[in-house]
C-alpha positions in Angstrom: -140.7 42.4 -39.1 -142.3 42.8 -42.5 -141.0 45.2 -45.1 -143.2 46.5 -47.9 -142.2 48.8 -50.8 -144.7 51.3 -52.0 -145.2 51.8 -55.7 -143.9 54.9 -57.3 -147.3 55.7 -58.8 -149.5 56.7 -57.2 -147.0 58.4 -54.8 -147.5 56.9 -51.3 -147.5 60.2 -49.4 -150.0 61.8 -51.7 -152.6 59.1 -50.8 -155.1 59.1 -48.0 -154.5 57.2 -44.8 -157.2 54.8 -45.8 -155.4 54.1 -49.1 -152.1 53.6 -47.2 -153.9 51.3 -44.7 -155.3 49.1 -47.5 -152.0 49.0 -49.4 -150.1 47.9 -46.2 -152.8 45.5 -45.2 -153.2 47.2 -41.8 -156.5 46.7 -39.9 -156.7 50.4 -38.9 -155.3 53.8 -39.9 -154.2 54.0 -36.2 -151.5 51.5 -37.1 -149.8 54.0 -39.5 -147.1 55.8 -37.6 -144.1 58.1 -38.2 -140.8 58.9 -36.5 -140.0 62.5 -36.0 -137.0 64.2 -34.4 -137.8 66.9 -31.9 -135.4 69.5 -30.4 -135.3 71.3 -27.1 -134.6 74.8 -28.4 -133.9 76.1 -24.9 -130.7 74.1 -24.8 -127.7 75.6 -26.6 -126.6 73.9 -29.7 -123.0 72.8 -29.3 -120.5 73.9 -32.0 -119.8 71.0 -34.4 -117.9 70.8 -37.7 -120.1 71.0 -40.8 -121.7 67.7 -41.7 -121.2 66.2 -38.3 -124.1 65.4 -36.0 -124.4 67.5 -32.9 -124.4 66.0 -29.4 -127.7 64.5 -28.3 -127.0 65.2 -24.6 -126.0 68.7 -23.3 -125.2 68.9 -19.6 -127.0 65.7 -18.9 -130.2 66.9 -20.7 -131.6 65.8 -24.0 -131.3 68.3 -26.9 -132.9 65.8 -29.4 -135.4 62.9 -29.1 -137.1 60.6 -31.6 -140.8 60.5 -31.2 -143.0 57.8 -32.7 -146.6 58.9 -33.2 -149.6 57.9 -35.1 -150.7 59.9 -38.2 -154.2 60.0 -36.6 -152.9 61.9 -33.5 -151.5 65.3 -32.8 -148.4 65.7 -30.7 -149.1 67.5 -27.4 -146.0 69.6 -26.6 -146.6 69.8 -22.8 -146.9 66.0 -22.6 -143.8 65.7 -24.7 -141.9 68.0 -22.3 -143.1 65.8 -19.4 -141.7 62.7 -21.2 -138.4 64.4 -22.0 -138.1 65.5 -18.3 -138.8 61.8 -17.3 -135.9 60.7 -19.5 -133.6 63.2 -17.9 -134.5 62.1 -14.3 -132.7 64.2 -11.7 -131.0 66.3 -14.4 -134.5 67.7 -15.5 -135.2 71.3 -14.9 -138.4 73.3 -14.7 -140.8 73.2 -17.6 -139.8 76.7 -18.7 -136.4 75.3 -19.7 -138.0 73.3 -22.5 -139.3 74.3 -25.9 -139.8 71.2 -28.1 -140.0 71.7 -31.8 -139.6 69.7 -34.9 -136.0 69.9 -36.3 -135.5 71.1 -39.8 -135.1 68.7 -42.6 -131.3 68.9 -43.0 -130.8 68.3 -39.2 -133.2 65.4 -39.2 -131.3 63.9 -42.1 -128.0 64.3 -40.3 -129.2 63.0 -36.9 -131.2 60.0 -38.3 -129.2 59.2 -41.4 -132.5 59.1 -43.4 -134.2 61.6 -45.7 -137.7 63.1 -45.1 -140.5 60.4 -45.0 -137.9 57.7 -44.4 -136.9 58.3 -40.8 -137.0 55.1 -38.7 -135.5 53.9 -35.4 -133.7 51.1 -37.3 -130.1 52.1 -37.7 -130.2 55.7 -36.6 -127.0 57.5 -37.5 -126.7 59.2 -34.1 -126.0 56.9 -31.2 -127.8 57.5 -28.0 -130.8 59.3 -29.6 -133.6 58.4 -27.1 -136.9 57.1 -28.5 -140.3 58.1 -27.1 -143.2 55.9 -28.2 -146.8 57.2 -27.9 -148.5 54.9 -25.4 -151.5 54.3 -27.7 -149.2 52.6 -30.2 -148.0 50.1 -27.6 -151.6 49.4 -26.7 -152.9 48.8 -30.3 -155.3 45.9 -30.2 -153.7 44.5 -33.4 -150.3 44.4 -31.7 -148.5 45.8 -34.7 -147.8 49.1 -36.3 -146.1 50.5 -39.5 -143.3 53.0 -39.8 -140.9 54.3 -42.5 -138.3 51.7 -43.3 -135.2 53.9 -44.1 -136.2 54.7 -47.7 -139.1 56.9 -48.7 -141.0 54.1 -50.4 -140.1 51.4 -47.9 -142.4 50.6 -44.9 -141.8 48.2 -42.0 -144.3 46.5 -39.8 -143.3 46.1 -36.1 -144.7 43.9 -33.4 -145.4 46.4 -30.6 -144.0 44.2 -27.8 -140.9 43.3 -29.9 -140.3 47.0 -30.7 -140.5 47.9 -27.0 -138.1 45.1 -26.1 -135.6 45.9 -28.9 -135.5 49.7 -28.7 -136.4 50.3 -25.1 -138.3 53.5 -25.8 -140.0 55.5 -23.1 -143.7 54.7 -23.6 -145.7 57.8 -22.7 -148.9 59.5 -23.7 -147.5 62.4 -25.8 -150.5 63.2 -27.9 -153.6 65.3 -27.5 -156.9 63.6 -26.8 
């Protein structure tokens, strides 16, 4: 892994993808990725004390998942539902029992342990949070990709094969064409 800290000025997230690519030394903007936490709003949210992360699994089904996608792609909710159902195996229900949406910032912070623009699979605060990796990332010709590194200005480069081996994500096409 390679960590790289972005300068405070100009602010990293106010820059174009091309600027970010050049700063990180990536070969393509397709190597620039993000980790987002999605929620199945059709599953009930279990009661938990304030400040405590809710359960990831409800009745054998996943309430929350981490999805790693490229900035150059748009998440496709139906494909994401198919991926979540694949994770659930024989516990999966019909597609109408799924409505995947981005969690709000406070819940993302609580589940991941990281603030907005810093979410990473490295050291997630919530054990058992499954990871779905968009298949195009695993197939990048460069063999590497960049993600947030746990702090807003910290980025980490992963080798695709090592990421899959270490994190055991479900590798699926979850983006629109």
